[in-house]
Residue frames as qw, qx, qy, qz and C-alpha x, y, z in Angstrom:
[[0.056, 0.306, -0.276, -0.909, -125.87, -65.12, -218.74],
 [0.249, -0.195, -0.799, -0.511, -128.44, -67.41, -220.47],
 [0.162, -0.561, -0.751, 0.308, -130.69, -67.19, -217.39],
 [0.033, 0.543, 0.145, -0.826, -130.89, -63.42, -217.68],
 [0.168, 0.126, -0.599, -0.772, -131.67, -63.80, -221.49],
 [0.239, -0.323, -0.889, -0.221, -134.44, -66.07, -220.78],
 [0.098, -0.586, -0.554, 0.583, -135.89, -63.87, -217.93],
 [0.045, 0.399, -0.164, -0.901, -135.73, -60.91, -220.35],
 [0.168, -0.029, -0.783, -0.598, -137.46, -62.96, -223.05],
 [0.314, -0.459, -0.824, -0.108, -140.39, -64.07, -220.91],
 [0.131, -0.261, -0.466, 0.835, -140.86, -61.00, -218.59],
 [0.335, 0.121, -0.105, -0.928, -143.37, -59.08, -220.77],
 [0.572, -0.147, -0.634, -0.499, -145.42, -62.18, -221.66],
 [0.417, -0.259, -0.796, 0.354, -145.55, -63.29, -218.01],
 [0.034, 0.174, 0.250, -0.952, -146.40, -59.80, -217.04],
 [0.413, 0.041, -0.298, -0.860, -149.27, -59.71, -219.50],
 [0.602, -0.217, -0.749, -0.172, -150.55, -63.15, -218.36],
 [0.343, -0.186, -0.706, 0.591, -150.07, -62.37, -214.58],
 [0.140, 0.005, 0.171, -0.975, -152.02, -59.10, -214.38],
 [0.609, -0.124, -0.395, -0.676, -155.29, -60.46, -215.72],
 [0.632, -0.179, -0.743, 0.127, -154.96, -63.66, -213.47],
 [0.233, -0.127, -0.574, 0.775, -154.38, -61.59, -210.32],
 [0.334, -0.027, 0.062, -0.940, -157.23, -59.28, -211.18],
 [0.670, -0.150, -0.598, -0.413, -159.52, -62.38, -211.82],
 [0.579, -0.198, -0.713, 0.341, -158.53, -63.81, -208.47],
 [0.074, -0.163, -0.409, 0.895, -159.26, -60.52, -206.74],
 [0.199, 0.598, 0.757, -0.174, -162.80, -60.62, -208.31],
 [0.113, 0.586, -0.073, -0.799, -162.28, -57.80, -210.70],
 [0.707, 0.570, 0.408, -0.095, -164.33, -57.93, -213.84],
 [0.496, -0.394, 0.411, 0.656, -161.33, -57.90, -216.06],
 [0.332, 0.397, 0.627, 0.583, -163.02, -57.66, -219.48],
 [0.055, -0.882, -0.457, -0.097, -165.38, -54.95, -218.30],
 [0.411, -0.792, 0.074, 0.445, -162.58, -52.89, -216.74],
 [0.479, -0.073, 0.562, 0.670, -160.52, -53.37, -219.96],
 [0.227, 0.618, 0.638, 0.401, -163.45, -52.12, -222.09],
 [0.194, -0.923, -0.310, 0.116, -164.04, -49.23, -220.03],
 [0.474, -0.579, 0.285, 0.599, -160.34, -48.24, -220.00],
 [0.440, 0.196, 0.630, 0.609, -160.33, -48.66, -223.86],
 [0.106, 0.802, 0.534, 0.246, -163.22, -46.46, -224.25],
 [0.312, -0.887, -0.048, 0.337, -161.68, -43.72, -222.09],
 [0.459, -0.357, 0.456, 0.674, -158.41, -43.92, -224.15],
 [0.360, 0.481, 0.625, 0.498, -160.49, -43.61, -227.38],
 [0.019, -0.938, -0.323, -0.125, -162.23, -40.39, -226.17],
 [0.423, -0.739, 0.165, 0.498, -158.83, -39.01, -224.94],
 [0.514, 0.014, 0.596, 0.616, -157.44, -39.66, -228.37],
 [0.217, 0.694, 0.508, 0.462, -160.29, -37.90, -230.16],
 [0.275, -0.926, -0.198, 0.167, -159.92, -34.91, -227.67],
 [0.443, -0.621, 0.315, 0.565, -156.15, -34.39, -228.47],
 [0.609, 0.369, 0.499, 0.494, -156.38, -34.79, -232.32],
 [0.253, 0.935, 0.159, 0.190, -156.81, -30.89, -232.88],
 [0.356, -0.879, 0.276, 0.155, -153.88, -30.16, -230.75],
 [0.689, -0.173, 0.585, 0.392, -151.80, -32.87, -232.39],
 [0.541, 0.659, 0.440, 0.282, -152.89, -31.71, -235.90],
 [0.010, 0.997, 0.021, 0.070, -151.92, -28.14, -235.12],
 [0.505, -0.690, 0.460, 0.240, -148.56, -29.00, -233.79],
 [0.692, 0.056, 0.594, 0.406, -147.71, -31.30, -236.73],
 [0.453, 0.782, 0.312, 0.294, -148.75, -28.73, -239.29],
 [0.207, -0.957, 0.194, 0.068, -146.65, -26.01, -237.40],
 [0.619, -0.465, 0.543, 0.326, -143.65, -28.23, -237.41],
 [0.681, 0.356, 0.524, 0.367, -143.99, -29.11, -241.13],
 [0.212, 0.958, 0.099, 0.168, -144.32, -25.38, -242.08],
 [0.387, -0.846, 0.334, 0.152, -141.17, -24.68, -239.82],
 [0.668, -0.257, 0.596, 0.363, -139.09, -27.34, -241.51],
 [0.589, 0.508, 0.523, 0.349, -140.32, -27.04, -245.15],
 [0.164, 0.975, 0.147, 0.030, -139.90, -23.28, -245.13],
 [0.669, 0.446, -0.235, 0.546, -136.27, -23.51, -244.40],
 [0.289, -0.850, 0.138, -0.418, -136.57, -21.64, -241.13],
 [0.888, -0.423, 0.122, 0.133, -134.63, -24.49, -239.33],
 [0.760, 0.212, 0.067, 0.610, -131.56, -23.97, -241.58],
 [0.085, 0.783, 0.026, 0.616, -131.84, -20.17, -241.23],
 [0.593, -0.765, 0.099, -0.232, -131.91, -20.50, -237.41],
 [0.904, -0.230, 0.112, 0.342, -129.01, -22.96, -237.41],
 [0.589, 0.455, 0.061, 0.665, -126.99, -20.60, -239.61],
 [0.192, -0.834, 0.007, -0.517, -127.80, -17.74, -237.20],
 [0.788, -0.604, 0.099, -0.063, -126.54, -19.80, -234.30],
 [0.844, 0.291, -0.108, 0.437, -123.07, -20.65, -236.00],
 [0.214, 0.684, -0.277, 0.640, -121.48, -17.34, -234.82],
 [0.636, -0.614, 0.204, -0.421, -122.58, -18.02, -231.34],
 [0.984, -0.072, 0.014, 0.164, -120.91, -21.45, -231.38],
 [0.661, 0.476, -0.151, 0.560, -117.77, -19.84, -232.67],
 [0.148, -0.742, 0.218, -0.617, -117.82, -17.12, -230.00],
 [0.765, -0.534, 0.244, -0.265, -118.12, -19.59, -227.29],
 [0.007, -0.621, 0.782, 0.058, -115.08, -21.51, -228.70],
 [0.829, -0.008, 0.508, -0.232, -116.94, -24.66, -229.35],
 [0.500, -0.079, 0.757, 0.414, -115.80, -27.28, -231.88],
 [0.256, 0.329, -0.319, -0.851, -116.60, -26.16, -235.31],
 [0.279, -0.089, -0.896, -0.334, -118.17, -29.51, -236.15],
 [0.030, 0.333, 0.785, -0.521, -120.74, -28.96, -233.46],
 [0.375, 0.298, -0.028, -0.877, -122.77, -26.67, -235.79],
 [0.416, 0.018, -0.785, -0.459, -123.88, -29.84, -237.55],
 [0.175, -0.279, -0.893, 0.306, -125.74, -30.67, -234.34],
 [0.152, 0.119, 0.198, -0.961, -127.71, -27.45, -234.31],
 [0.558, -0.094, -0.410, -0.716, -130.75, -28.80, -236.38],
 [0.577, -0.226, -0.780, 0.087, -131.05, -31.72, -234.02],
 [0.178, -0.226, -0.542, 0.790, -131.02, -29.30, -231.01],
 [0.309, 0.069, -0.057, -0.947, -133.75, -27.24, -232.67],
 [0.587, -0.046, -0.634, -0.501, -135.78, -30.22, -233.79],
 [0.339, -0.078, -0.893, 0.287, -135.70, -32.24, -230.59],
 [0.129, 0.214, 0.596, -0.763, -138.13, -30.16, -228.48],
 [0.472, 0.248, -0.182, -0.826, -140.49, -30.06, -231.43],
 [0.885, 0.198, -0.187, -0.379, -140.88, -33.52, -232.82],
 [0.706, -0.381, 0.597, 0.026, -139.40, -36.87, -231.71],
 [0.830, 0.328, 0.409, 0.191, -139.69, -38.46, -235.23],
 [0.437, 0.875, -0.090, 0.188, -138.21, -35.35, -236.94],
 [0.265, -0.813, 0.515, -0.062, -135.38, -35.28, -234.35],
 [0.796, -0.185, 0.568, 0.094, -134.77, -38.98, -234.96],
 [0.716, 0.636, 0.208, 0.197, -134.58, -38.30, -238.69],
 [0.162, 0.927, -0.299, 0.157, -132.01, -35.56, -238.14],
 [0.545, -0.609, 0.575, -0.041, -130.02, -37.77, -235.65],
 [0.872, 0.208, 0.424, 0.128, -130.14, -40.65, -238.25],
 [0.537, 0.824, -0.034, 0.179, -128.84, -38.26, -240.94],
 [0.120, -0.859, 0.477, -0.143, -125.95, -37.19, -238.64],
 [0.711, -0.324, 0.623, 0.031, -125.09, -40.87, -237.62],
 [0.821, 0.483, 0.282, 0.118, -125.29, -41.98, -241.41],
 [0.334, 0.912, -0.157, 0.179, -123.17, -39.06, -242.44],
 [0.001, 0.780, -0.540, 0.316, -120.44, -39.38, -239.69],
 [0.582, 0.100, -0.798, 0.118, -120.79, -42.81, -238.33],
 [0.656, -0.644, -0.308, -0.246, -122.22, -44.08, -235.08],
 [0.760, -0.369, -0.155, 0.511, -118.78, -44.25, -233.30],
 [0.339, 0.484, -0.041, 0.806, -117.78, -40.61, -234.45],
 [0.144, -0.169, -0.469, 0.855, -118.00, -37.81, -231.98],
 [0.377, 0.046, -0.103, -0.919, -121.05, -36.36, -233.57],
 [0.596, -0.153, -0.697, -0.369, -122.77, -39.73, -233.75],
 [0.432, -0.255, -0.725, 0.472, -122.26, -40.26, -229.97],
 [0.022, 0.093, 0.212, -0.973, -123.41, -36.64, -229.43],
 [0.502, -0.073, -0.356, -0.785, -126.54, -37.04, -231.42],
 [0.606, -0.258, -0.752, -0.012, -127.37, -40.41, -229.57],
 [0.335, -0.215, -0.597, 0.696, -126.72, -38.72, -226.26],
 [0.239, 0.031, 0.072, -0.968, -128.92, -35.64, -227.10],
 [0.546, -0.196, -0.610, -0.539, -131.73, -38.03, -228.16],
 [0.599, -0.297, -0.721, 0.180, -131.62, -39.72, -224.76],
 [0.364, -0.286, -0.460, 0.758, -131.16, -36.71, -222.65],
 [0.200, 0.122, -0.005, -0.972, -133.77, -34.17, -224.00],
 [0.322, 0.437, 0.804, -0.244, -137.50, -34.37, -224.58],
 [0.065, 0.436, 0.585, 0.681, -140.05, -33.36, -227.11],
 [0.052, -0.219, -0.425, 0.877, -141.26, -30.39, -225.08],
 [0.419, 0.138, -0.123, -0.889, -143.97, -29.11, -227.47],
 [0.552, -0.099, -0.727, -0.396, -145.32, -32.47, -228.05],
 [0.271, -0.264, -0.804, 0.458, -145.56, -33.25, -224.44],
 [0.119, 0.238, 0.334, -0.904, -147.38, -29.86, -223.81],
 [0.454, 0.095, -0.386, -0.798, -149.65, -30.31, -226.83],
 [0.567, -0.103, -0.773, -0.266, -150.65, -33.89, -226.24],
 [0.382, -0.275, -0.769, 0.432, -150.64, -34.41, -222.45],
 [0.042, 0.237, 0.356, -0.903, -151.84, -30.93, -221.54],
 [0.418, 0.041, -0.415, -0.807, -154.29, -30.87, -224.40],
 [0.450, -0.201, -0.854, -0.163, -155.71, -34.30, -223.44],
 [0.306, -0.454, -0.683, 0.483, -156.67, -32.93, -219.80],
 [0.028, 0.866, 0.402, 0.297, -157.69, -29.51, -221.08],
 [0.461, -0.621, -0.077, 0.629, -154.89, -27.48, -219.57],
 [0.420, 0.835, 0.263, 0.239, -154.77, -24.17, -221.31],
 [0.090, -0.950, 0.265, -0.140, -152.31, -22.15, -219.25],
 [0.934, -0.203, 0.037, 0.294, -148.85, -23.73, -219.48],
 [0.273, 0.920, -0.192, 0.205, -146.63, -20.88, -219.75],
 [0.381, -0.710, 0.585, -0.096, -144.18, -21.90, -216.91],
 [0.856, -0.072, 0.510, 0.036, -144.21, -25.47, -218.13],
 [0.703, 0.685, 0.050, 0.186, -143.04, -24.33, -221.59],
 [0.038, 0.888, -0.407, 0.212, -140.28, -22.22, -220.08],
 [0.549, -0.564, 0.611, -0.090, -139.05, -24.99, -217.85],
 [0.906, 0.260, 0.333, -0.013, -139.36, -27.62, -220.56],
 [0.571, 0.773, -0.116, 0.251, -137.23, -25.59, -222.92],
 [0.137, -0.822, 0.512, -0.207, -134.82, -24.87, -220.16],
 [0.826, -0.212, 0.521, -0.041, -134.57, -28.65, -219.40],
 [0.810, 0.539, 0.162, 0.166, -133.83, -29.19, -223.19],
 [0.302, 0.856, -0.333, 0.256, -131.11, -26.48, -223.22],
 [0.509, -0.638, 0.547, -0.186, -129.68, -28.01, -220.02],
 [0.890, 0.033, 0.452, 0.059, -129.66, -31.50, -221.66],
 [0.688, 0.687, -0.043, 0.231, -128.15, -30.11, -224.82],
 [0.065, -0.865, 0.429, -0.252, -125.39, -28.37, -222.70],
 [0.704, -0.412, 0.563, -0.133, -124.80, -31.46, -220.59],
 [0.921, 0.267, 0.277, 0.064, -124.59, -33.70, -223.66],
 [0.471, 0.833, -0.182, 0.226, -122.08, -31.48, -225.27],
 [0.220, -0.759, 0.549, -0.273, -119.92, -31.20, -222.16],
 [0.765, -0.304, 0.561, -0.086, -120.07, -34.92, -221.21],
 [0.885, 0.429, 0.153, 0.092, -119.56, -36.20, -224.75],
 [0.381, 0.852, -0.281, 0.222, -116.65, -33.81, -225.21],
 [0.385, -0.663, 0.594, -0.243, -114.99, -34.88, -221.87],
 [0.834, -0.111, 0.538, -0.051, -115.49, -38.59, -222.48],
 [0.803, 0.340, 0.445, 0.207, -115.11, -38.88, -226.25],
 [0.274, 0.961, 0.024, -0.035, -113.63, -35.68, -227.29]]
């Protein structure tokens, strides 16, 4: 067990040392390539700033206006109709926030875990949802924006479908294992 702990401890530093050494041995101009990559990364960051600012402003308006609570309240009857546990309605804000913002969803998940405990059903469900869904709008905004993709209609539909699938699978699996 101590061997694995030491390997884990030194894996990243060894990797960070090994890559430039191998590149140098292969006659790669390590510093020049690094500077070129850093410059490309800087211009990519500058290129995505408008998309990122627009998305962050839209999320802030969505949350601060109370729309997320209204949407969650509107979905409560659907949960009841489907016969789901009544405490699952407390997960609705997380399910809504997760496709929008990773940090916002983490805040909601932290709130659920703080309120109900990490070993509670809702705490385990929030954790599972965090790990099995993605920030679809962030991915589309940042990654597609950085390469100039303008038409991402199908990517949005499939991303949201994947998020819904992750949500349903999380509820099902956590209910079966811990419910």
